[in-house]
N, C-alpha and C positions, 0 to 999 in steps of 0.2 A: 379202429376198434372192432374186436371180434367177439362173438358169443358162439362157442362151439362145444358140442357134446359128442363124445364117443361112448357107445353104450355096450354093456355086456348083455348077452342073451343066454337063456337057459334052454334045455331041450324041450321043456313044456311050451316055450314061446314058439319054437320052430314048428311045432305041430299045427300052428295056425296058418302056415304057408307063407307068411311074410314076417320078417324080423327087420326092425329098423336099427341100423348100426351107427349112423351119424346124422346129426341135424345141426345146422349152423347158419349164421348170418354175419356178414362183416362188410365194413367200409374200407376200401383200399384207396388211399389218397394218391394223387398224382406223384410220380417219382418214387413211390414206395417199392420195396422189394416184394416180389410175388413169386410163389406163394410165401406166406409167413412161415415161421418155424414152429407154429403152434400145433402141427399135425403129427400123428404117429408115423413111423416109417412106412407102413403100408399105404399111406395116403399122400406122402410127400412126392413132389415131382418138380421138375424145372422146365421153364418154357423152352429150353434147348433140347430136352430129351422126351418130355411127355411122360405118360405113365399108363399102366393097365390096372384096373380095379377088379376085384372078385365079386363086386356087387354092382347093382344099377344105382345111378343117381339122377336126380333132376335138379338142374341149376337154373335159378331165375335171376336175371340181371334187372335190378331195380333203379339203377342210376349209372350214368357214364357210358363207356363203350369199350370194346376190346375185340378179340378174335377167338375163333375156335377151329380146330381141325381134328380129324380122326382118320382111321383106315379108309372109311367110306366117304368122308366129307373133306374136300379141299379147304384150305384156310379161307375162312369166311368171317366177315365183320359181324360182331354182336353189338347190339345197342339196347338201351333201356326198354324193357317190355318183351325181351326175348327169353325163352326158356329152352334149355338144351337137355336132351336125353343122353346120358352116358351109359353105354351098354356094358354089361359085365364081360370081362376078358377081351375087351377091344381097346387097342391103343388109341389114346386121344391126348389132346393138348389144348390149353387155352390160357389166356392172360388178359388183363385190362391194358388199354393203351397207356403207356407210361406217362404221357403228358396230360391225361385226363383222369385216369383211375376209374373205379366203378364201385357199386355196392351190389352184393350178391347174397342169395340165400340158397341153401341146398339141403337135400335129404337123401340119404343113402339107404338102400333096402335090398333084401335078398330073400330067396325062397321060391318054392314051386309056384305058388299063387302069384308072386311078384313076376316071375318069368312069363306066366300066362297073360297077365295084364299087359306086359310089354309087347308080347306078340299080337294081342288083340288091338291095342290102341296105337302102338308105335312099331309096326312090323318092318318099316323100310329104314334100314340103317343108313341109307344114303341121304336121308332127309331128317337129321336129328334135331334141327333147329326149328322152333315154332314161335311165331310172333303172336303173342297173346295180349300185348298192351299192359298198361298199368291197371291192375284190378285188385280191389279190396279183398276179394275172396282168397286170392293167393297170399296176400300179406297176412290175412287172418290165419290161414292154414299153417303157414310156416311159424308164425308167432305162437300159436296155440300148441303146435307140435313141440317147439322148443320148450315151452313152459311145462308140458307134460313130461318131457325128458329130464328136465331139471329137477322136478319134484319127485319123480320116480315113485309115485304111489303104486299100490298093488294094481296089477293088470295094466300098467301104463303102456306096455308094448302093444297090447290089444287096442288101447286107445289110439296109439300111433298108427295102427293099420287104417283106421278111419281117415286120418289126415293124409296118409299116402294115397288112398282112394280119391279123396277130394282133390288133391294136387294133380293126380293123373287125369281125372275126368275134366278138371277145369282147364288144364293145358290143352287137352284134346278138343273140347268144345269151343273154348275161346278162340283157338286158332282157326276154326271154321266159321265162327259167328262174327269175328271182328270185322271182316270186310262189309258186313251188312249193317253194323251198328252206325246209326246216324244217316244211313242211306234213305232219302225220301221215298224211294220206290218201295221200301219195306213197309212204310205206312199204308201204301196202297194194297199190298199183299195182305196185311192184317185186316184191312177193311173188307177185302174180298172174302177172307175166311169167315169173318163175322157175318157177312151177308149170306154166305152159304149156310151157316148154322141157323140163321133166322128163316131160311126158306127151304128147309128139308122136306116140307110137304108139297113141294112144287117140282116141276121138271124144267128148271131154269136153263137158259142158254148161257154158255160160257162167254159169249161175246158181250152179253149184258153184265156179267160179273166183271169183265175187264173194264167196261164203262164205269161201273161203280168204283173201281180201283183207280180210275182216271188214266187209263192206258189203252193203247191200241191192242188188239188181241194177240198179235204175234209177239210183241214185247212182253205182254202180260204172261203168256204161256211159257215163254223162255225163263223169265225171272221166277215165276211161280214154281216151276219144276226145279230150278236151282235151289230155291229156298226150302221147299218141302220134300223134294224127292219124288213127287207125283205130278203128273199132268193135271190140270184143273178138274177135268171131268172125272178122272180116277179118284181124286181127292174127295170130290162131292159124293161119289158113289161110296167111298170108304166111310164118310160121315153117315150116310143113310144106313149102311149095313151095321155100323156100331149102334145107331139108334134102334134098328130092328132087333138087335140082340138084347138091348135093354127092354124093349117091349116084350120079347119072348120070355125073358127070365123073370120079369117083375110085374107082368099083367096077364090077364086071361084073354087078351085080344086074339081073335082068329087071324090067320094069314091074310084073309081078304081084308079085314079091317086094318091090319098093319100096312099092307100094300097101299091101301087108300090113303092112310095118314102120311105115308112117305112119298106120295105122288107118282107111284108106278102105274103104268097103263092097265095092268091086270094082275091078279094074284098069280097066275101061272108064270108070268114074266118075272115077278118078284121072286117066286120060288126058284126059278132058273138062275137068276143073278145071285141069290143068296147061296145056292149050292156051289156056284163057281167061286164065290168069295170065301166060303167057310169050309167047303168039302162035305157039307151035310145039308139036308133039307131043313127048312125052318122047324118042322116038327121033330125031326131027329135031334136037332140042336137043343130044343126045349127039353126033350126027354133025357138027353145025355147030361145036361147041366142041372136037372131038377132034383 
């Protein structure tokens, strides 16, 4: 069973930088011919020859298994929960395993903004496959995009831009987050972050934070940096500086009072660290944002 839409676009749509040309979902039963004959000539291909598209597509496998290959990617197994980026003007090929079949959803889009998003989020054409798992967010995005394309209400193309963005950012973020979901160490990291926020008025030792997280410091520091992108002490200072900016913009507290509230040894030291962090002194920041 397939639900597929191929869309016409107007010049007014292209001015937005993204146009959606196709959106579809289908179940391919074991032993079925693939691809089906429901596609226009520009989209048809055979697993023997592959194809080249003039647009980008994101394909999400929701059931079953198969394979994918491209100019930059050797033939690689796909399984449920994988998303594949098809780059414009790049040869690629894929199909479900004939004895298993699969279910897939896809969206095809083009335009200057679309190309920019691909370059920002998926710059490496040698790694077009992302394991994102089974997530309701992607199911929702594809279903809602198809519904908008089917109804074709005024400005539906602009509505579809939002779903393209949601699909791209979900594939990107889920591929990075999935290894941490359900990892008990992540509970410890979240405990540590909460502990830091509760003690912004102190000069706490990171070894003590690690103990709160239930880890030795070396392990804690390694996992914390992988998870947040910051070393624990850097992250704590970052939190202090963000709180300092809030005080500067929303209160009349002096630098001395702010430094005291945030547990700095002295106002001059606070001023020095703030300037290193923000590129301005606290008073310059207050004046520039006031």
